[in-house]
N, C-alpha and C positions, 0 to 999 in steps of 0.2 A: 712683053715676055710674060706668061703664064708661069705662075709659081708652082713647083712641084710638090708643095706641101699643102695646097688648098684645092679644094674640090672643083674642077672645071670640066668641060666637055671631053678633054684630051685624056683625062686621067680616070674617068668614071669607071671603065672596066677593073682598073686597078684596084679602086676602093671596094668595087663589089667583090674582088678575090680576098681582100682583107677581112671584110665583114663576113664571108663565107668561113673563112679559117676561124675566127673568133666564135662564129655562131655555133661550130662544130665543137670547138673547146669547151665552150659554155655548156652545150647539151650533154657532151661526154661527163662533163661535172656533175651536172644536175642528176643524171642518171647513175651516178656512182654509188657504190655499196657504203662506205663508211661515212660517218660524220666528217671526219677530217683525216687527210692522208699523213700529215706531218705537222710537227710545231715550228714556228718562226725562229730561224737560227740567227745569231748575231752576225754571221756574214751576209745573210740576205738584208737584214736589217741596215747595214751600213751601205749596202749596194743600192738600195732603194731611196735611201735618205741623202745619197750623194746628187748635188747639182749636176746635170749634164751641161758641159760646156759647148759641145759641138753636136752637130746633128748625127741622127743614128736612123739607120734603116727600119721599116717598118718590120721587115722580115725578122730582125734581130729583136725588135721589142716584143713581137707576138712570140717568138720562142721563150724570151725571158719569162713572160707571163705564163706561158704553158708550163714550164719544167719547174719554175721557182715560185711563183706568185699563187697560181690556183692550187696548188696542192695543200698550201697553208689556209685555204679559205674553208669556212665552217658551210657545210651542205646541208641547208634547210630541207632540200628536197629528198635527202636520204630517207629510205623507209627506216632506218636506225635512228633518225632524229625524231625524239619523242618528247622533247621537253618545252617547246614553245608551238604557238598556234599556227604559225604561218610556214607554209611551203613554196610559195611563189612559183608554182608549176603549172597554172592553167596555160594552156595553149593559146587560148584567145588573148590573155592579159599579158603574155610575154610577147606576142605579136603587137598589141597596142603600145607595150612599153617601148618597143624599137622605133614603132611609126611614130611616136609622139615626140621623140627627139629629133628625128630627121625632119618633121614638119616644122619644129621651132615656133611655136605659138605661145605667146605670153598672156596669161589671164588677167593682168592688172588692167588691161583697157579692151573694149570690144570691137570699136570700129576698124583700125588698122593694125593692131596686136592679134586679134583673135576673133574675127568675125564669124566663123562658123563653130570654132572651138567654145566660145561662150554659150552657143544654145546646146552644144552637147553636155557641157557642164552643168547648165541648169536642168537638162534632162536627168542626170544622174542623180541630183541633189532631190529632185521630185520623186524619183523612183525610191530612194532611199527614205525619204518622208514617209511613202506609202507603206514601205516595209515596216517601219516602226510605228504607224497609227496615225500619223499627223495628217490634217486635211491640207490640200493644196488650192491655191488660188490663181486666177489669171496673172500671168506675168507681163507687167508693163515697164517696171524698173527694178532696181535691186532691192528695194524694199518690198517687193512681192515675192521674193525667190524663197526665202525662208531657211537658208542654209549656205554654208561655205565649205569649199575644199581646202584642206592643210595639209602641211607635210607631215603630221603625226597627232597622237592624241593628246601629248603634251601641250601643243599649240591650240588645238580644239579646246581643252579644258582651261587653258589660260584665257581664251576669248570668252569663255562661258562665264569665267570669274569677273571679266570686264563687264559683261552685260548685267550680272548679278549687282555688281557695284553701282552701275549707272542706274539700276531699277531702285536700288536702296537709297542712294542719295543723288538725286537728279543734278545733271550739270558737273559732275566731279571731274569729268575729262577737262573742262576750262578752269574750274576753281581749285582743284587739288585736293588730296585727303587731308582734312584739317583734323580730326580726331581718330585715328587708326582703330582705337578701342570700339568704336562703334561699327566696325566693318568685319564682324565676325562670321567664320564659316563653319559649320558643324560636318564632321566626317565621321566614321565608324572607326573605333579604336583597332589599331593594329594592321588594318587591311586597307587603308586609304594610300592612293596611288600619290607618289611624290609631287606629281605635277600640281596639285592642289596647293599644298604648302608653299611651293617655290613659286606658283604664280602670284599668288598673294603679296610675296615679297616683291616680285618684279613690278606689280601694278601699283605699289606704294601703300598697300594695306598691312604690312608687316607681317610677324608671325602670329597670326589671329586665327588659327583653327582651334575648335575645341573638339577633343576625342570623346565620343559618346561609348560606353561599353556595348559590348555586342553579345549575342548568345547564338552559338551555331553560325557564327561569322555573318550575322545578320543583326540590324539595330536592335537592341533592347528598347522596345518602344516606350516603356516606363520611364527609363533613364533619359531617352530621347524628350519625353514631354517635360520632364524636370528640368532639363537643359534649357529647353526652350522658354519656358515660363521665368527661369532664373535670369535669362539673359534677352528678356523680351525687349524688343526696339533696338537691340543690337546686332542680331542676326541678319546677315543680308542673303545667306545661302544655305541650304543644307543639300550635301550631296550624298547619292546612293549609287549603290553599284549593281548593274545586271550582269555579274560576272567580275568580281573584284580580280585583280592582277595576281593574288597568291592563291586564295582558296578557291576562286571560280565560283562563289555563291552568288545566287540570284536574290536579292532582298525582297522583303515584302512592300513592293512599290505602292499598291493600291492604299494600304494602311498607313504608310509613311505620308502618302499625299495628303490624305483625309486628317492626319494628326497635325501636321504643320499648318495647313491650310486654317484648321479650326482655330488654331492659336494666333496665327498671323497671316492674313491672306497676301500679304506684300512679299513675304520672304519667297525668294528665288528658290527653285527647285532645280536641280541638275542631276541628271542621270549620266552615269559613265557607263555606257554600253558598248565599249570597244571590242568586247568579246560577245556579250550576249543578244545583241541585235540580230545576229545570224538565226537565232530561233525563230526570228519575225519570216524567214522564207518558208517555214515548214507548217502546215496546217495542223500537224501532230504536235508540235512543240511550242507553238507561239503563244499559248495560254500561259507558259512560264514566265513571260514578260509581260503580262497583262497588267496594265496601269501605267506603263511606261510613257504612253501617250498623253497622260496628264501632266507630264513635266514639263517645264518652262524650256528646256534646253536638253540636249541629248548628244553626247559624243559618241562618234561610229568608227571604227577602223577597218576598212575593208582589206587592208594588208594583213589583217590578223584573222580573216574568216573566209576569205574568197580565193584564195590560192593566187593572190596578186602580188607581184614582186614590189618590194618597199619603194616608195612610201605613198601612202595616200589615206588621208583621215577625212572625216567631215563633222563639222558642228551643225546641229540641226535646231531650229528654233520654232517652237510652237506658234507664236505670233511673229510673223514675218517681218512686220513694222519695227519690233524691238532692235534690230540690227542696224537701222538708223541713228541709234542712240550712241552707237560707236564709230559713226561715218567720218571719214575725212575725205577731203577732195583737194585735187590739185589742176589749174588750168592747163598744166603740161600735158597730162595723159589721161586723167581721170574724169573730166566733165562731161559725162554721157550718161544715159538712163541706165545702161547695162554694164558699166565698167565695174568689175568685181573689186577692183583696187581701193574701192571707197570703202568696202566693209571686210577687208582682210587685215587686220591689225598684225603689225610685228612682221609682214610677209612682203610687200611690195611686189616685184617682178615674180611672176610664178609660173612654173612650166605646166604642161598640160597633163596632169597627172589624172585626171578623171578619165580619160580616153581608155586606159586599159581597163577600168571598171566598165565603161560603156561597152566595149569589147566582150567582156565576160557576160554581161546582161544579154547582150544581143546573141552570143553564141549559146548560152545554155539556157535562158529564160527563167523566169522565177521557180518554176515545177522542178527542173532538174537541180537547181542550186538547194532547193529544199531537201531533195533526196540525198545530196552530198552532205549536207548538214547533219541529217539523220544518221547517215552512216558513220559520221566522226563519233556521234554520241553512242551510237552501237558499240563501237569498237572501246570506247571508255568503259561503257557497261561490262563488255567481255573482259576486261582486266579486272574491272571490280570483282565479278563473280570468279575469277581466277585466285585472287588474292584473299576473298572471303574463305574459299576452301582451303587455303594454307594456314597452318598455325603459327607461321614465322613472321606473318604480316599484320599491320594495323591500318586500315583507311581511316584517315582523318576528316575527309569532308563529304557532305552529300554530294554524289555525282549529277550535278544539274546540267553540265555542259560536257565538252569533251576532255574532261580532266580528272585525274584521279592522284589525290595527294596521299602518299603512304610511307609507312616506316618498317625496316626490319626490328624486330623485338625479341627474337629468339624464339619464344613460345607466349602467345597471347593468352593463353588459359592459365598460365603460371608464369607471369613476367619476374624473371629474378634479376634481369640488369636493371641498374639505376638510370636515371633520365640522363645522366652525364655518359653513361655507357653507351644507352642507345644513340644519343646524337654523335658520339665518337664514332660508331661502327658505320652510321648511315653517312657521315662525313667522309669517311675512307673508301665506302662504296662509291661515292661521287668523285672522290679523287682518282681512284683507280680507272673508272670510266672516262675521264677527262684524259688521263695519261694514255690509254689504249687508243682514243679517238675513234672507236668502232660504233659504240652507241652515245646517244645524250639524253639525259634525264636533268629537268631543272631542279635546283635546290636553294632554299632561302630559309630565313628565320621566321617564325610565326608562332603566336600564343596557341596553347592548346583549349581552344574555345569550346569544345566538345567534352573536354575533360576525359578523353580516351587514355590518357598515360599519366595525367598530373592533375593540375588545377588551371583555372583560368589565367593565372601568371607564369606558368610554366613555358618556357620557351622551348621550341621544338625545331630541327632541322631536317625536314622529310625530303623525300624525293617525290617529284612531280611528274607525271605523264602528261603530256599534252600534245595533240597532233592536229594538224589541218591538212595532212597528207592523205590523199584518198586512195594512194597505192597500198597502204598498210593494211595487212591482213591479220586475221586471228594468229596464223602462224608466227609472223613476225613478232607479235605480242608474247607468244609462247616462247620464241627463241630469246627475248628479253630476259624473261623470267629465268630461264636456264642460265643464260650469262650471268645474271646478278647471283644465282645459287652458287656458282662457280667463285665468284669473287669472294662471298661470304665463307665459303669452305676454306679459302686460302686464309682469309683473316682470322677465322677460329682457329685454324692450326697454329697460327703465329701467337695466339694469346696464351 
């Protein structure tokens, strides 16, 4: 007797109907206007946390999801979602996402788990390497591929730190970290991604980051040189950002490479380009990341820049053979030339995430992707120009990518508000936006590195526009500013 709960030839049409219904729900959601329809109530929390004791019809479950769950979801695809880079609304990527789950390939093994998926994953890695400026070689085994697909930038950065550790003190995987103080990693002060500090603790190197002062959210090269000389022999890695996660600034990659390698050629150079690598698709913009191809490893996040649904990241390595330094094998599933499981620490079984990226490349091609990246940057430049024309706002960052970090200050020509008052009103703007659920901008703390409002030690809480949604128009940005103006008016009336 066939189970009513498991797919078989008898219930195929039934499953197709359910899939059709949830696709309709999902598409209506992604095309919705507001960022979020409603907040999560205590009632719905209790309902979804309660363990079901008995079976329930799919019709009831789908209805529950449509009425109660979906309205509480954050809609990254809304044109009013302007605070994070990803929209997940590529037609090709959505299609590839659905298909990858149906095909159920496991990229830990190539022969029986993922015979064709392995080659598609290799293709995606080779394409990303080409975009970033790395050279490709013929692939005979995993030591020739030069990269891995991971679940996110944090995993990619963590594996990069493993590579840096093994390069610094060979065979540490076998012998363990004996003197953590000799495994230091240099990061830029105030803008480093949390994954670097965390990964060092995860891999046994302890809290061994050294923060170097910045100028305009880039390394102060004089301070970097002093730090390298002071810690000569103890630095295993220098991390630079091609679009850090706060200011989205692209560092002086070529100069960093020359300085570091002049002092110690063995120091591993890692570029976190989870945002900035997208500029490589554009002939007009790729010069902004010039020099990145010199770095020993690069992390990239297609789910941040290609309208690809969560999650998919990649770690790319300049010398493919370096990945063998962190390899592990098992005679159970990984004893073969192209088993990705040998070189994917922390992961093990892995879904076919690369398929949605493959679909996107196939659908748009490099040239069309480049045009999309250029448009995103143009929208950010449009907002920058609008804000520059207004006396009420100050822009804090150089707009290198599709990101504008700004603050309401009252009158930038004659600022009468204190730093505390400026921070307070910008926090209240953000709180009102979150309560309304109509628009979304990002907010975080950051030092005033450009000294636009205070000094380098001043902590600010700006609003940040950033969008990877190619449906956003100039009118959407104009409407955002009108909306913020209304919030400010209300706040000023209450003061």
